[in-house]
Structures are given as C-alpha cells and as structure tokens.
N, C-alpha and C positions, 0 to 999 in steps of 0.2 A: 732446502728441506729434504730430509731423507725419510721415506715413508715405510712403515711396515703395514701390510694390508693382508687380509684374507683369514681363512680357517684351515690351518693354522697360519699364523702371520708369516709373510715372506717380504723381501725388499722389493720395492718398485724402482724402475729405472728412473734416471734423470728425465724429466719432462713428462712423467706419468703422474697420474692422481689415482685415488681409490674410489671406484664406484661399484656398489653392489658387490663388495668382497673381492674385486679383481683390479689389478693395475691396468689402466687404459691411458691412451694419450690424453693429455689434457686439452681442453677447449679454451682457447685464449679469451674469448668473450663470456665463457661461463654458460653459454646457451646450448644445450643439446638438443638433437631432434632425430626423427626417424623412428622406425619400428623398434630398433635395437639401441637407440640413443647414440649411434656412431657419428651422426652427421654434426658438425659444428656450425652454428648459424653465424651470420655476420654481425657487425655492430649495429645496434639498435634493433635487431630483429628478435621475434619471439617464435616459439614453436606451437603451432595449431595443426591438428589433424595430420601430425608427422610431417609437416613441411614448414620451413622457415618463412615467416611472414613480417612485412614491416607494419607498424602501426598506421592508422589511417587519418588521424587528426585528433586534436586535444578535445576532452570532454570532461563534464562533472558528473552526468549520468546518462542513462541510455537515451533520453530524450533528444540528446544532442547528436547521436549517431544515425546513419543512414540505415535503411532496411537492410537486413542480412548483417548487420554489425551489432556488437554490444560495447559497453563502456567498461573497461578494465580500471577498477579504482586504484590499483597498485602502481599503474603507469600513468593514469588520467588521460588515456588514449583509447580511441575507438579501435576495435580489432574485428576481423571477420568472425562471424558467428560460427562455432565449430559445429560438426555433426555430434548426434547424441553419442555419449560416451559410455552408455550402459551403467551409469552410476545408479545404485539403488537407493530410493528414498525411504523405503519401508513405512511402517504404520505412522499415523499422526500421534506421536507421544510428545508431551510437553513437560518443561520444567519452569517453575516461576522464576523469572529473572529479577524483578522488583514489583513492589506494591507500594501504593499511597493510599492510605485509609483514614485520612484526616476528616473528610466530608463525603457526603453523597455527590455523585455526578450523574446528570441525566440527559447528556447529549453526547454526540459522537465527538471523540477528542480530536483535536487538530495537531498536526505534526510539521515542523520545519524548524530551521535554525533562525529564529527571530532575534536572538541577541548577539548574532554574528561571532560566536566563540568556537565555531568548527564542529559543534556537536548538536544534533537535532534537539528541539525543545518540544515538550507536550503541553499544549494551552488547554485549559479547562475552565468551566464555570462551576464553582463549587457551591453546593446547596448549604447554606450557613443558617437558615431559618425555614421560612416557607418556600413555596414554589414560585415566589416572585423574585425578590432581590437576594442575590448571592454575591460571592467574591470571584473576581477574575484571578486565576492562579496560573503561574508558570512553573512547570516542573522540568528538571534535568532529564533528557531522554536516556541518559547512560545509567543513572543511578535512582531516578524517581524523587530526588531531593527537591524540596520546594525552594525556587530561587527567589520568587516573590509574590505577593498576592495584594490585590486592590480591593479592599473592602468598601462598602458604600458609606462615604463620608463627604456629601456634597459641599458642605461648608467649606472644606479644605480642597475642593476640586478633586475629590477621589470618587470615582463612580463605579459602583458594583455592576453585576451583570444579571440579566434575566436568565434564571435557571432553565427554563423550558426551551429556550431558543438556542439554535446552533450558530456559533460564531464561525469566522472565516479568517484566512491569512492571505496577505497580499500587500505589496508595496504601495502605499498611498502618499508617501512622503518624499520620494524621489531618490532615496539613498541606496537602492538596490537591495535592501534587506527587507523581508516581509514583515508587515505591521499586522496588528491584530484588531479586526473590526468586529464589534459585538453590540447586541441590544443591552441597553442600560436597564437597571433596575426600575421597577414601578414604584411610585410614592404611595403612601398610605391612602386607602380608598380610592385607588386610581387604576386603571387598566393600561394607561398610556405610559410609554417610556421613549427616550431619545436613543439614537445610535451614537456609539462613541468609537474613536480610534486611538490607540496607544502604540508606542513603539516597543521594542523587545526589552527595553529597560523599565517599562511600565509608565513612561512619561506620556501624558496626554497630548494627542495631536489635534483633535477636534471633536466637537460634538455637533450633530446634525443641526443645521440652522438654515434660515432664509438669507436673502440677500441684505436684509435689514439687521442681520445678526440674531433674530428671534429664533430662540430654541424651538425645534421641531420635535414634538411627541406624538407618537402614533401607537396604536394598538398592535402589538407584535405577537405575543403569546407564543405559539409553536413554530413560527416562520424561522427559516434559515437565511443566514447572510449569503449572498452570491457575490463573488468578485470576478471581474472581467475587465477588458480594456475596450471602452466604447467610443473613445475619440482618438486623436492623433499624438497624445503625449504618452510617455511611458508609464505614468502612474495609473493605478488601478482605479476603477469606478465601482460602485456599490449597488446592488438591487436587493430589495426584499419585497417579494411579490412583484408588483409593477411600479413600485416607488423606487426612483433612480436618484443616487447621491454621487455628486462629483468627488474627486480625490481629495478635495479640501473640506469636505463635509457639507457643501451645499446642496440642498435639497432641489434638484432641477425638474423633478416630474413626480407628482403625487396626486393622481386623479381622485377627485372628491376627498381629498385629505385622508384617503382610505386605501391607498394603493397596496398595502401589505395584505389586504384581504384577497385580492385577486389570486386564484389558485386554491382557495379555501373549498373543501368539500361542503356542499349545501344540502339542505333538506327543505324543499319548498322554498328555496332562495334564502333560507336561514343558515348561517354558518354552523356547522357540526363540530369542526375541529379547527379553530382559527389560525391561519397563517399560511403563506404559500412557500413552495420549494422551488422557486424559479431557476432556470438555467438558460445559458446563452449558446446559441449555434447559428451557423451560416446555413439556413435551411434552403435557400434558393441558389446557392452557388455565386453570389455575386461579390464575394469577399468581404461582405459587411455583415456583423452578427446581428441576429434577431434575439430578442427577449422572448422566451418560452415560458409562460406563467402556467399553462395547463390547457385548458381548452381553447386558449387563445395564444397567437404568437404576434409580436409587434415589431414593425419596422421602427428603427431609431434614427432620427434626424437630430444631428449635433452640429450646432454652428458655433465655432469658438468665438469667444468673447469674454468680457468681463462684466457681468457674468455670462456664461454660455447660454444660448437659446436651444432648448431640447425640447422635442416633440416626439411622442410616441403615437403612431397610428396603427390601426389593426391591420395585420397582414392577412390573417384568416382567423375565423372562429368556428370551432366544431360544435355548432349548437343547432344543427338543422335536423337532428333526428327526431322522430314522431313521438317517442316515448320520453316523458319527462326526465325519468331517471338517467336516460342515456344522454341527456343534455348537460349533466352534472360537471362541475369543475373538480379539478384534483391535481395530482402530483405527477409532473412528466419525466420522462427519461427518453434519451435520443440515441438512436442507432440505425444502421442501414440493414434492415431485416431480409430484403429480398435481392441484395447483391448488385443493385443497379446504380450504385455509386451516389445515391440520394437518400436522405434520412427519413425515417418515420419517428413518430412520437408515440411511445408507450404510455398511456395515461391511466393511472389508477384513480378512479372517480366513482366513489360509493354509489350504487351497490355492484358496480361492474368494472371491468377493465376493458379498454378499447385501444385500437391502434389507428392512428391518424396519419394520412399523407402529409409529410412535412412541407411540401410545396403548395398543396391546395387547401389543406384543412378538412378534406373530405375524409370519410373512413376509408382505410387502407385497401388496396385491391390485392389481396393475398395471392389470388389465382392468376394475376397477370402483372409482372413488374411494370409493364408499360402503361397500365391503367386504362388502355383502350376497351378491354372487355368490359370493365365496370362502368365506363361512360356510356357503352351502348346498353348495358343492362345493370342499373344500380344495385339490384338485389344481390348481385355477385359480391358486393363489398364485404370485407371480413366484419362480422357483427360483434358487438360487445358481448362478453360473457360474464356470469356471475363470479364474484370472487370466491374461490374456494376457502371454506373454513368461515364464510360470512364475515359479518361486522364491517368495520371501515375499510381496511386494506391498508397496506404500506406502499411507499414509493417503489417502483420496479428497479431491480438490478439486472443488468443486461450483460451476457457473456456467452461464449460458446461453451455451453455445458455438457454437451453430448459428443464433442469431437468430429462434428460434420462439417465444420468450417463456416457454419452459419450461427447467428446468435439466437438465444432464446432469453426469456424474461422470468425472473423469480419474484414472488410478491408473498408478502405475509397476509394471512387472514385471521380471524379470531381464534379458531380452533384448528387450523391447517396451514402449513406453509407448502407452496407449489412452485414447480417450473412449468411454464407455459411454453409450448411449442407451437409451430405454424405449419399447417399442411401446404407447404409450398411445393412448386413443381419438383418432382424427384425426391420429396422428402419420404424418409423411412419412419412411418408413424409408430411410435412406442407410447402406449397409454395403459391406465389401469383397465384391468379386464371387464370391469363392470360398465365402463364408460362407452357410449356409441362411438362407431367410427365417425371422425370429423369430416365434414364436406371439404371439397377442395378449397384451399384458400383460408380455411377457418383456424382460429385459434383454439387450443385445447391444451388440457393439463397433461404433461407428460408423466409426473408422478405428484403425489402428495404426502406429505408427512405430518403427524400430529404435533401441534404446538399448544401452548397455553397462553393466550394473548388477548383474552376478552376485555382487559382493562382498557386498552386504547385500539389494539389491532392496527396500529399506525407505524410500528417499528420498520426500519429499513433492514438492509442487508449489504454485504460486500462480497466481492469474488477474489479468488486467488488461485493461481495454479500451482499448488505446493509442489508438486511432483515434476513440473516442467514438461508434461507430456502433451501440452496443446489443450488439455481439457480442464476447465475451471471447476473449482470447489467453491461452495457457498458457505459464507460465514454469517450466522444469524443468532439473535437472542431473543427468547420470550421472556415471560415474568420469572421464570425458575432456572433456566439453563441458557448457556452460550453453546452453540453446536456448530460443527463443520459437517456439511452434508456432501456427499458424493453427487456431483452435478448431473451425472447421467442417470442414477438410480435413486437418489434419495436415502441412500444408506447413511446412517450416522457414523462418521469417521472419528468424531471426538465430542465429548459432552463434558462441560464443567459447570458446576453449580454456581449460579450467578442471579442475584435478584435484581429485577428491573421493573420500573413502571411503564416501559415501552413507550416513550414519547415519540421520538424518531430516531433514537440512537441505535448504533449497530457496531459490532466489533469489526476491526480491520487488520490487514497485516501491512507493516512497513518496517524498515530498518530504523528502529527508534533510537538505538544507541550509536549509530554511525559506524558499526564495526564490519559492515559488508554483509551480514547475515540478517535474515528476516526474523521478525518478532510478531507475535500475535497480541492486539491491544484491545482491551474491552474495559467498560465502566460498569459500575453497579450503584444501585440506589435502593430505596424502600428497605433500609437496614433494620428496622424494628421488626421484631416477630409478629406484632399484630397487624402489620401491614402485608404479610405474605401468608396469610392463612390458606389461601387456595394452594399455595406451594407445599405447605407442610401436610395438607390433607393428601395431595397426589404423591408426595415423596416424604415419607417418614424420616425424621432426622435432618430435614432440610434446614441449611444454616444460611440466613441472609447475610449480606455484606455491603460494604460501601467502598467507593474510591475508584482508583485506576489500577488495572492489573496487567502486567506485561509478561508474556510467556516467550520462551525460546524452544527451538526443537531440540528435544532431549538427545537425539543423535546428530545434531548440527546438519541436518540433511534436507532443508528446505531450499529452494532456489532463491537467489537473492531479489530483493525488492528495493524500490525507491525509498529514500529517507524522508518522505514527506506525505502528507495528505492534507489538503488545504481547505476543503469545503465539503458540505454535504452532498453536493451534486459532482463530486470529483469524477473526472474521466480521462486523466492522464494528460491530454493536450492542453488542458486549462492551467497547467503550471509548468514553468520552466524549472531548470536544474536548481535554481535557488528558492523555488516555492512561489514565484510571482506569476501572475497572468501574463503571457507574452503579448507583445505589442499587436500582432496578428497571429491569432491561433489557427493552427491547422486542423482541419476537420478531422476528428477523431476516427470517423468511419473510413477515411482514405488512407489511414497509416497502417501498413502491414503489420499484422499481430495484434492490432486494437480492434476497433468496431465493438466498443463495449462501453458500459456505463456503471460506475462504482466498482471497477475492477482494478485491484493493485497492479501497477505496471512493473513488469519484470523484464530481465534482460535476455529471455529466450529460454532454451532447453536448459535443464539442470546441468551445469557443467562447472564445478567448483574446482578449487585447487586440489592437488593430490601430492602430499609431501612424502618422500622416501628418504632414508638415511643410510649413509655409508660411514663406517668408523675405521680410522687409521690412528697410527701413531707416528709422530715425528721424533725420530731419535737422533738428530743431527748434533744435539747438545748433550748427549748421554756421557757420563752418568749424572751430571749436574742437573739436567732437566729432561724429563719424559713428558711429552705433550700430546695428550689425546686430540685427534682432529675429526670433528664431525662435519661431514659435507652433506647438506640439505638440499635435495633436488626436488624441483616442482614439476612432476609429470602430468599434472592437470592442465585445464585450459582457462583459469582464472588466477590472476596473481595472488600471492599470499603476503600480508603485511609484515612489517618488521615486529619484533618483540615477542616472537614465539619460543618458548622455553625448549632447551634441549637438557635432559638430565643424563648424568653419567653415573654408572655404578661399577663397583668391582664385582666380578663374577660372571655368571652366564645369564642372569636375568635381573629384574628389579627387586629380588629378594635380597640381593647383596647389599653391602654398604654403599650408601649414597656418597659419592665423591664430590659432587657439585652440581649446580644448575646455571646454564649460561643462555641468556636470550640472543636470539638473532638481531642483528644490528641494521638490516636493510630488507626492503621488500624483495620478493622473488617472483619475477615474471614467469609466464609459461615457458617451461623448457629450461629455465635459469636455475642457478644454484648459488649458494652462500656457504660459508664455513664459520664455525665456531670452535674455539680450542680450550682446553683445560689442562694445566700442568698438575701432575701427580708424582708422587715418589716413584722413582724408577725401579721396576722389578729387576733383580739381578739376573745374569745370564743363566745361572743354574736354578733359578726358580721363576720361570716365565709366569706372567699373569694373564687372566682373562677379563676382559671389559665388556660392558654392555651400555648402550644409549638408546634413548627414546626421544622423538620429537613430538612436541604437543602433547604432553602427558596430561593425565587428569581424567575425572569421570566424564561420561557421556561423550567420549570422543575428543576431549580437549577443548580449546577455545576457538578453533577455526573450522569452518565446514570444509569437508573433504570428500572426494569421490570414494576413496576406500580408507578405512580407519585401522585395517589389520597389516599395514606395511610401513609402520611408523618407527621400527627398532632395527638395531643392527649389533653384530657382535665381532669382536676382534679377540682372537684366542692364541695363546701360547706366545705372548708378545714379551719381549724383554730387550734391555740394552745389550748389544753385541760386545763380546770381550775386545 
C-alpha cells in the first residue's frame, strides 16, 4: 500500500499510516494510546485513561463485573472504569424511536430477551376491553413490532391478562431464558383470577394450582408479581403479596386464601387499593431472603420435597405505633439509609410515610445508626410524616438524588411529587423555605413539585443518572404528563404529554433495542377525551394517547443502561445479565454504586466511544485504481460496534458529490482502529482532487453515542495519481 496523506497530500513512507492528516508509524495491533496516541498497545490490550490495559474477565453486562469496572459490550469483557472524560451530555432532548398504539397499557412495561433472539423484548398487558381481562403482548424492543399476543380464550388454553396488575420476568422453566409470569384475566362477575406463566414463544408453562391440580384463583387487582429465588434450585419462585408459588405453579403458601391482600393500604382494616407490591431482601444478613410485604417481613422456611413444605413466619411487624393510621400497611422499598451496612424499609402506608428498621421492625433511629439512643429513648425514633400532596401515595423510589453519597426517597402524592431527605448526622438540610427545620433524625421534604394524580395517587417512579455525574434524576408520570425531575432541586428537565390512570405504572430507562444506548420507555392509557377532562382543563389542547412509547436521546448523549427491567420492585441485583433472579442475590445496598430501589443500573460515569476519522488514498495501483482509505479510530473509553457508515464525498465537504457509503465491518475497542476503503476514478496528475469523508453521519449525531460529535470528518486535498 502506498498512501497519500495530508493537506495537501504527500506520500507516506513504507510502514507508516495516515492519522489525523499526518504520516505516522503504524501500530501492529491497531490500538493506540497515550496523550498523543504515540504508544502502541500489546495484543489484547485496550486504551483507557491514556494507558494500555488488559480486559479483566468475560461479561454480558455490568452486573457481572467487580466494583470499579464496567462491561464493554464490544468486547464482552470487564474493563477498569475510566475517570470522567468531560463528555458533555447537554439538556434532556428526546426523539421518538418507536411507538405501539394498538391498545391502552396501564402497568410498567417489562424488558428482557424472553424469546432468546439476541434482542430485548417489551412485555405488556394490553387493555382490549374493560379493566379486567386483556391480552398479553410481546413487542420487539428494536422496532415495536408486535411479535405475538395471547387473547383470553380459555377453551383453547389461551389465557389473557389482568390489565391492572404488573407482570414480571424470570426463568421458571429451567432453560436459562426469562419466562413471563402474570395475573390472568377475571371471569365475568368475578374478581378472582389465576396466575399464569408462559415462555417467550407464548407457550403456556403452568397455571397456579394446588397439589391436587385444583386451579387456584385469588383476588389480585393492582398487585404486582415478584420473582426471586427462594430455594436451592435455579428456577425462580413467585410472590404476590404474601402468596408464594413454586417455579412449577404450585401454590405453597397462601394465608387465609388471601395472601395477595397483604401489603394493601387499609382504612379501618378495609382495603383501599387492593394488592401488595412485595419485595425480597436479606434483612438480617443471614444469606437467606426475607419476604417484605409492607409493615411485615417474613422468614421463609423451605423444605425440599414433592411437594415442598413451605412455611412463612413473621420476622417482624411494624404495628406497635399508638396512632391507628401509623399502623397501616402499604408498599415497601428497601435501602441502607444511614450507611451502617444494614437495610431500612421505606413504607408508603396511607396517610403517611414511615421508615422501619429492617432488622427489628421498629421505627428507624435516624439520629443514631446504632439504634442505641432510640432504645434508651424511643421518642427519638424517626416519626412518620404525612404524604405531600395528600391522597394515597405511591411506592417509594430510592436513590442518591442530591449527590451526597446517601440515598433519599421519592414518593407521589395526589397533587405533589416530593423527594424526602433525612436529617442524618452531618446532613446538609435543604428544604422549602416555608417548612420548619427538621429535628435530628427526622424525615422531611427536600422539595415538592406540583402533579395531577388524584385519580389514584398510587403511581410509582424510577430513577436514572442520565448525565453519569453520580446524581440521579427521577422519571414519573401523572395523569397528564411524563416528566424527568432534577433529583436535587425538583426542576423539570423534560415533560411529555402522556395520559394515564396512574394505577402503579411508571416510566423507566433501559437499553430497549440492545444497541448499547439508553432509551426512555413509557406507557399510556385513558385514550378517550372524555376520560381526561381534568387534563384538558389544566392543559388546553391536551391530546390523550394509548400504547407504548420509546424515546432516545436526541444527541445520543445518555450514559448506557442495562437492557432489562424485570419487575415492579426492580433494584438491580434481583436480575442477572439474562434477566433472571440469581440463585443467591447480593444485597443491593452492599454493592458500590447501588444502594437504591427502582433505579436503572448503569455502567458508571458517562464515557462513550469517540470516533475520529483520517482520510488517505492508496495509489499503489494507479492509474487503474485509486482507493480512498478511511481509518476510524476510537479515542473514547467504550467500544463501538460494527456497521457504522462512512460516507465519501468529492470536494471539501459534504455538499460535494456523494461517491459512496461503506460500513465498518468490525467492532472498535477503546484505542483501536479499523479501516474501510472505496475505489474511485483516479484524478490525473495535472488535475488533483479533493476528498471528504465522515463517520457516523446523519441527524442528531448519527447512530451511536459519542463523547464528541464534532470530530467525525476528515479531508484529503490535492490528491492524484503520480506520473
């Protein structure tokens, strides 16, 4: 190869290549490193933080890497997490990637590759009639195309889904691929429904039953399905409230035939909003999970057999408070609020929010992580506080919203959404000016924002660190809008018109299409104008909608997320890289970078690929052939996939004639490079030509996320075949 390189073009020596318009010695392995890219890395190495480094082990996603590492999808390897590169994320601006608008959807969508085709799927329950029985639907995460649906046809063993309930994903069949576990539809004039499991092809695996094969039907309403591993086999078990189902559909525990009610908010012991949102956590550190249903936590004794013998015994009950309202049940979220390595339970239990010591069931001692001060003086315990905005209140989302390294809790009310902080030792108190100064150890509102959610006031929220700065943003939807709030201040960073009945659903962020970039996913319902009159009053021109909506970052500048979200109470460690509950779950609050609940798991600071381009011409075969050679170098700290287009133009910019488009054929590791070529008519020696090329062209920064989008082109001027 004889290369012309530069402005104007000149000949490179043998053994040189063209980089940034200059002839430089070639790197045999193709991986350059150092501040000036003059260092050549060894075989198998990549360049991170200007140093050549070896990969640290195979991975599918970040959950399989150690602390201080991330999973590079181009390599399938764990790499050391680089320092912040100064990549600018900019404002939260979105573009619609795809939408599915066939039916209304009223629950949080679940995401994983359930049909094992290598692309994430979106699993939903579609409202095809009333709020009871709908259809289970599988959507392609890349396109939104409907892959299959299961309408309710019991005669032919096809069972629809309960529209108001939230389904879950996890392997119950033992093939290593997540299955779909969902509440079945209710029959006419009945509030009872069974639980079903199907595989990713929609084939029925089981229906909830007793040991004598009698079908078990229970009242489920708004309850969510919880998946976890509760025994010694790899298949997942299922919980709804305090009802436990083995991986084969056998109901092994259902107190009073009404276990799903456990965790339901009550008014004088009457259910207000039926159905629990249970979660599983190792509260006492004995390496065995407890079931947390709300104001109660349960020890699980599982004795293997055919059938197994399963007993739940009360671990603790937070029902010792003197005021009846403070005894109420509700929806739990789990995290370590005081940094002592032990979890607390944040319980939204109408009409208040309270924090429970996860080891004792007593109210939390926010003033003293050791609990000693509160044992001596119970009046010091952190007292429940009313839900801001009133009404029922939704389940808490827990994350570090203010960047102080400790988690806070975000909860929906009827007319306000709020982040609640805790006056822990050394806490910098930030609060609304009109609010009183909180006592030591007290829970208080850091900020509130107006929302419109009096239809149920039970919707949830999720969290995601869009900028990768260690401070999480909050994603929430009320009846009229989906919003992204700044976690520290409550400022609205993004607002999208979106109609919803706010049953329990919330928007979330995940890599829905498996391209390595994050997408924002939300559902919509109440599609008829007569159902959203409150929205049309407050927002003239309001347009209701229905279905599933997926948005991408307009500038491809969000940090990458996992390609899954498997249950309403998702907290990262409850799903492995395939989307299945691990055999033994690591406590979320012990994992560096986590200690959260309903927050999208990310790979660390925002550190995408950064593609640069060099343009040369191979004149070895002139005048028979003149070959443009584009060298694509990845100066970022995340690999870039294959299939990225390079466009070649005649002239000094992309206004000239398009000569051709050639995609890259291999992934480009950090520091690595690859080449694509295009043969063009040779300019004669007396009429040299100018050529321009660009990598990853297109609107909004092209198809991949990059640290910089203004360094993707290159020029070659005054190039011609030598005489």
